[in-house]
C-alpha positions as CSV (number, residue, x, y, z in Angstrom):
1,X,-6.6,-29.8,-106.2
2,X,-9.8,-28.3,-105.1
3,X,-9.9,-25.3,-102.4
4,X,-11.6,-26.3,-99.0
5,X,-13.8,-23.6,-97.3
6,X,-12.6,-23.0,-93.6
7,X,-15.3,-24.5,-91.1
8,X,-16.7,-21.3,-89.4
9,X,-18.7,-23.1,-86.7
10,X,-15.5,-24.6,-85.6
11,X,-13.5,-21.5,-85.4
12,X,-16.5,-19.8,-83.6
13,X,-16.4,-22.6,-80.9
14,X,-12.5,-22.2,-80.5
15,X,-13.1,-18.6,-80.0
16,X,-15.8,-19.2,-77.4
17,X,-13.6,-21.7,-75.6
18,X,-10.7,-19.4,-75.6
19,X,-13.0,-16.7,-74.0
20,X,-14.4,-19.1,-71.6
21,X,-10.8,-20.0,-70.3
22,X,-9.8,-16.5,-70.0
23,X,-13.2,-15.7,-68.0
24,X,-12.5,-18.7,-65.7
25,X,-8.8,-17.6,-64.9
26,X,-9.9,-14.0,-64.2
27,X,-12.6,-15.3,-61.9
28,X,-9.9,-17.6,-60.3
29,X,-7.7,-14.8,-59.8
30,X,-10.4,-12.5,-58.3
31,X,-11.2,-15.5,-55.8
32,X,-7.5,-15.9,-54.9
33,X,-7.3,-12.1,-54.3
34,X,-10.5,-12.1,-52.1
35,X,-9.0,-15.1,-50.1
36,X,-5.6,-13.3,-49.5
37,X,-7.4,-10.0,-48.4
38,X,-9.6,-11.7,-45.8
39,X,-6.5,-13.6,-44.5
40,X,-4.5,-10.5,-44.3
41,X,-7.6,-8.7,-42.6
42,X,-8.0,-11.5,-40.1
43,X,-4.0,-11.3,-39.2
44,X,-4.5,-7.5,-38.8
45,X,-7.3,-7.9,-36.5
46,X,-5.3,-10.4,-34.3
47,X,-2.4,-8.2,-34.4
48,X,-4.1,-5.1,-33.2
49,X,-5.9,-7.2,-30.4
50,X,-2.3,-8.4,-29.3
51,X,-1.1,-4.8,-29.2
52,X,-4.0,-3.7,-27.1
53,X,-3.3,-6.4,-24.6
54,X,0.4,-5.5,-24.4
55,X,1.4,-8.9,-25.9
56,X,3.9,-7.4,-28.3
57,X,6.3,-4.5,-28.6
58,X,8.4,-2.9,-26.0
59,X,5.5,-1.3,-24.0
60,X,6.7,-0.9,-20.3
61,X,4.3,-1.7,-17.6
62,X,3.2,1.3,-15.7
63,X,5.1,2.1,-12.7
64,X,3.1,1.8,-9.3
65,X,3.2,5.0,-7.6
66,X,4.5,4.9,-4.2
67,X,2.4,6.0,-1.3
68,X,3.3,7.7,2.1
69,X,3.2,6.1,5.2
70,X,2.7,7.7,8.8
71,X,4.6,6.9,11.6
72,X,3.3,8.3,15.2
73,X,5.7,8.8,18.3
74,X,4.0,7.2,21.3
75,X,6.6,7.8,23.7
76,X,7.2,11.3,25.8
77,X,9.5,13.6,24.4
78,X,11.6,13.4,21.2
79,X,12.0,10.1,19.3
80,X,14.7,9.4,16.5
81,X,14.0,7.3,13.6
82,X,16.9,5.6,11.6
83,X,16.1,5.2,8.0
84,X,18.5,6.0,5.2
85,X,18.9,9.1,7.3
86,X,17.8,10.0,11.0
87,X,14.5,11.9,11.5
88,X,13.0,13.2,14.7
89,X,9.5,13.3,15.9
90,X,9.6,15.9,18.6
91,X,6.6,15.1,21.0
92,X,4.3,12.4,22.1
93,X,1.6,11.6,19.4
94,X,3.6,13.8,17.0
95,X,3.6,12.4,13.3
96,X,6.0,12.2,10.6
97,X,5.3,10.9,6.7
98,X,7.7,8.8,4.8
99,X,7.6,7.4,1.2
100,X,7.1,3.7,1.5
101,X,10.7,2.5,0.7
102,X,12.0,4.8,3.5
103,X,9.4,3.5,5.7
104,X,10.4,-0.1,5.0
105,X,14.1,1.0,5.8
106,X,13.1,2.4,9.2
107,X,11.2,-0.9,10.0
108,X,14.2,-3.0,9.1
109,X,16.3,-0.8,11.1
110,X,14.4,-0.3,14.3
111,X,12.4,-3.6,14.6
112,X,12.4,-3.6,18.4
113,X,11.0,0.1,18.7
114,X,8.3,-1.0,16.1
115,X,7.4,-4.1,17.7
116,X,7.3,-2.7,21.3
117,X,4.9,0.0,20.1
118,X,7.0,2.9,20.9
119,X,6.4,3.8,17.3
120,X,3.1,3.4,15.7
121,X,2.3,2.8,12.1
122,X,-0.8,4.1,10.7
123,X,-1.3,2.1,7.8
124,X,-3.0,-1.4,8.1
125,X,-1.8,-2.7,4.6
126,X,1.9,-1.6,5.2
127,X,1.8,-3.5,8.6
128,X,0.4,-6.6,6.9
129,X,3.1,-6.3,4.3
130,X,5.5,-6.1,7.0
131,X,4.4,-9.1,8.7
132,X,3.3,-7.2,11.9
133,X,-0.2,-8.1,12.1
134,X,0.3,-10.4,15.2
135,X,2.4,-7.8,16.9
136,X,-0.2,-5.1,16.2
137,X,-3.2,-7.4,17.5
138,X,-1.7,-6.7,21.1
139,X,-0.7,-3.2,20.8
140,X,-2.4,0.0,22.0
141,X,-2.9,2.3,18.9
142,X,-2.3,6.0,19.3
143,X,-6.0,6.8,19.4
144,X,-6.5,4.0,22.1
145,X,-3.4,5.5,24.0
146,X,-4.8,9.1,23.9
147,X,-8.1,8.3,25.4
148,X,-7.1,5.8,27.8
149,X,-6.9,7.9,31.0
150,X,-10.5,9.2,30.1
151,X,-12.0,5.7,30.6
152,X,-12.8,4.0,34.1
153,X,-10.2,3.0,36.4
154,X,-11.0,-0.7,36.5
155,X,-10.4,-0.6,32.5
156,X,-7.4,1.3,32.4
157,X,-5.9,-1.1,34.9
158,X,-6.9,-4.1,32.8
159,X,-5.4,-2.4,29.7
160,X,-2.0,-1.7,31.7
161,X,-2.0,-5.5,32.9
162,X,-2.3,-6.7,29.1
163,X,-0.1,-4.4,27.8
164,X,3.6,-5.0,26.9
165,X,6.6,-3.5,29.1
166,X,7.3,-0.5,26.6
167,X,3.5,0.3,26.6
168,X,3.1,-0.2,30.3
169,X,6.1,2.7,30.7
170,X,4.1,4.8,28.1
171,X,1.1,4.8,30.2
172,X,3.0,5.6,33.4
173,X,4.5,8.3,31.7
174,X,1.5,9.6,30.4
175,X,0.1,9.7,33.9
176,X,3.2,11.5,35.4
177,X,3.2,14.2,32.6
178,X,-0.4,14.9,33.4
179,X,0.4,15.3,37.1
180,X,3.4,17.5,36.4
181,X,1.3,19.7,34.2
182,X,-1.5,20.1,36.9
183,X,-3.9,18.2,34.7
184,X,-6.6,16.0,36.7
185,X,-6.1,12.4,36.6
186,X,-8.7,10.1,38.4
187,X,-7.3,9.1,41.8
188,X,-8.1,5.5,41.2
189,X,-6.4,5.4,38.4
190,X,-3.3,6.9,39.9
191,X,-4.0,4.1,42.8
192,X,-4.4,1.3,40.7
193,X,-1.8,1.9,38.2
194,X,0.7,3.1,41.2
195,X,0.3,-0.4,42.6
196,X,0.7,-2.2,39.3
197,X,3.6,-0.4,38.6
198,X,5.2,-0.1,41.9
199,X,5.3,3.8,41.6
200,X,3.8,6.4,43.8
201,X,1.9,8.4,41.3
202,X,-0.5,10.0,43.8
203,X,2.2,12.2,45.3
204,X,3.4,13.6,42.2
205,X,3.0,17.4,42.4
206,X,3.0,20.0,39.3
207,X,6.3,21.5,38.3
208,X,5.1,25.0,39.2
209,X,4.3,23.9,42.5
210,X,7.8,22.4,43.2
211,X,9.1,25.9,41.8
212,X,7.0,27.6,44.4
213,X,8.4,25.4,47.1
214,X,11.9,26.2,46.2
215,X,11.1,30.2,46.2
């Protein structure tokens, strides 16, 4: 039997085919790895965005800092406020500040005094939150009350007529205190408010004069 020489061309082609197959597989592996990397990268970017927006994790929302609310005593003399405890404002137009939660407790405990304007709140946003806007539309503020007796008698009389019962009393008390302390009050104001209130404001004399009479 004669020996048949191997076909060298066929073997070479086989080797080339094997090499091409290996190269194709390697290329496919690289392509898959790059695709997976791009996908992971996209997922990481999404995750970072969610964390920045606070959509995941246990991050607690920042606590709102409570503000302080100022109350003004509109009445003559001492006034006691009731919140979680008792607080005193010693004089007319004296002020006291309370943290917001305590201020709300005072409003809830003393609705009549607040609505009557015996105590005035110096915070428009807080007044709105407490649903007191309609009430405050008709109340004299501390500034208006302080300046009232410097106005024309006709203006003072008109303000008095439109004030509620509690603030009418405050106006009369202010006039009486000024007279008792020897301070000047326009005679026409004394006359008109005296007629409207039913009190003889003109005849009020300073305290020191009363003491002199007794001596």
